[in-house]
C-alpha positions as CSV (number, residue, x, y, z in Angstrom):
1,X,3.7,27.2,-33.8
2,X,4.2,24.9,-30.9
3,X,2.8,21.5,-30.5
4,X,0.1,21.3,-27.8
5,X,-0.7,18.0,-26.2
6,X,-3.8,17.7,-24.3
7,X,-3.9,15.4,-21.6
8,X,-7.1,16.9,-19.8
9,X,-9.3,14.3,-20.4
10,X,-7.0,11.9,-18.7
11,X,-6.6,13.9,-15.5
12,X,-9.8,13.0,-13.5
13,X,-8.7,13.6,-10.1
14,X,-10.6,10.6,-8.8
15,X,-9.4,8.2,-6.3
16,X,-9.7,4.4,-6.8
17,X,-12.1,2.4,-4.8
18,X,-11.6,-1.3,-3.8
19,X,-14.4,-3.5,-2.9
20,X,-13.2,-6.0,-0.3
21,X,-16.7,-7.2,1.0
22,X,-20.3,-6.1,0.5
23,X,-19.8,-4.0,3.7
24,X,-15.9,-3.0,3.2
25,X,-15.6,-0.8,0.1
26,X,-12.6,1.6,0.5
27,X,-11.2,4.7,-1.2
28,X,-7.6,4.4,-1.7
29,X,-5.7,7.5,-1.2
30,X,-3.3,7.3,-3.9
31,X,-2.2,11.1,-4.0
32,X,1.5,11.8,-4.6
33,X,2.1,13.0,-1.1
34,X,0.7,9.8,0.3
35,X,2.8,7.5,-1.7
36,X,5.8,9.7,-0.9
37,X,4.9,9.4,2.7
38,X,4.7,5.7,2.2
39,X,8.1,5.3,0.4
40,X,9.7,7.1,3.2
41,X,8.4,4.9,5.8
42,X,9.5,1.7,3.8
43,X,13.1,3.3,3.7
44,X,12.9,4.1,7.3
45,X,11.9,0.7,8.4
46,X,14.6,-0.9,6.1
47,X,17.2,1.5,7.8
48,X,16.0,0.3,11.4
49,X,16.2,-3.2,10.7
50,X,19.6,-2.8,9.3
51,X,20.8,-0.9,12.4
52,X,19.2,-3.5,14.8
53,X,20.8,-6.3,12.7
54,X,24.2,-4.4,13.0
55,X,23.7,-4.0,16.8
56,X,23.0,-7.6,17.4
57,X,25.5,-9.1,14.8
58,X,22.6,-11.2,13.2
59,X,19.8,-11.0,10.9
60,X,17.0,-8.9,12.1
61,X,13.2,-10.2,11.3
62,X,11.2,-7.7,9.4
63,X,7.8,-7.3,11.0
64,X,6.0,-7.7,7.6
65,X,2.4,-7.8,9.1
66,X,3.1,-4.5,11.1
67,X,4.6,-2.8,8.1
68,X,1.4,-3.8,5.9
69,X,-1.0,-2.6,8.6
70,X,0.9,0.9,8.8
71,X,0.8,1.2,4.9
72,X,-2.8,0.3,4.5
73,X,-3.6,2.9,7.3
74,X,-2.0,5.5,5.2
75,X,-3.7,4.4,2.1
76,X,-7.4,3.6,3.5
77,X,-7.4,4.8,6.8
78,X,-7.3,3.3,10.1
79,X,-11.1,2.9,10.4
80,X,-10.9,0.6,7.4
81,X,-8.1,-1.3,8.5
82,X,-9.8,-2.0,11.7
83,X,-12.8,-3.3,9.9
84,X,-10.6,-5.7,7.7
85,X,-8.8,-6.8,10.8
86,X,-12.0,-7.8,12.3
87,X,-12.5,-10.2,9.4
88,X,-9.9,-12.2,10.9
89,X,-8.8,-13.3,7.4
90,X,-6.2,-16.1,6.8
91,X,-2.9,-14.6,5.9
92,X,-2.9,-15.3,2.2
93,X,-6.3,-13.5,2.0
94,X,-4.9,-10.6,3.8
95,X,-2.1,-10.4,1.6
96,X,-4.4,-10.1,-1.5
97,X,-6.3,-7.3,0.2
98,X,-2.8,-5.6,0.6
99,X,-1.8,-6.3,-3.0
100,X,-5.0,-5.2,-4.5
101,X,-4.8,-2.0,-2.5
102,X,-1.3,-1.4,-3.5
103,X,-2.3,-2.0,-7.1
104,X,-4.8,0.7,-6.8
105,X,-2.4,3.2,-5.3
106,X,0.4,2.8,-7.8
107,X,-1.9,2.3,-11.0
108,X,-0.5,-1.3,-11.5
109,X,-2.3,-4.4,-12.3
110,X,-2.9,-6.7,-9.7
111,X,-0.5,-9.3,-11.5
112,X,2.3,-6.7,-11.5
113,X,1.9,-6.2,-7.9
114,X,1.8,-10.0,-7.0
115,X,5.1,-10.4,-8.9
116,X,6.7,-7.7,-7.0
117,X,5.8,-9.0,-3.5
118,X,6.7,-12.6,-4.1
């Protein structure tokens, strides 16, 4: 007789939620397809930056804020990104929001994500 491992209790199919302010509570789309699209976007951005650098024979600056905004749009939707943008937060606090949403999307702790983005 084969050994059955039951993981049904661990499969909830629920999306994580991040509370940013009392008014801004976002559901993070951490579906496999979304994460794969996010990874493709990241690789494409790296490739484009390298191509531009090769054309110019110099190091090309990576537009980190634009990239973060695109990723957030994929994970929480443009409406929520616009609401966050309206807060006009200092950059370190904007990065905290990004890191928390990335942690929720990847199932990591906030500390693990912070280490990766330093």
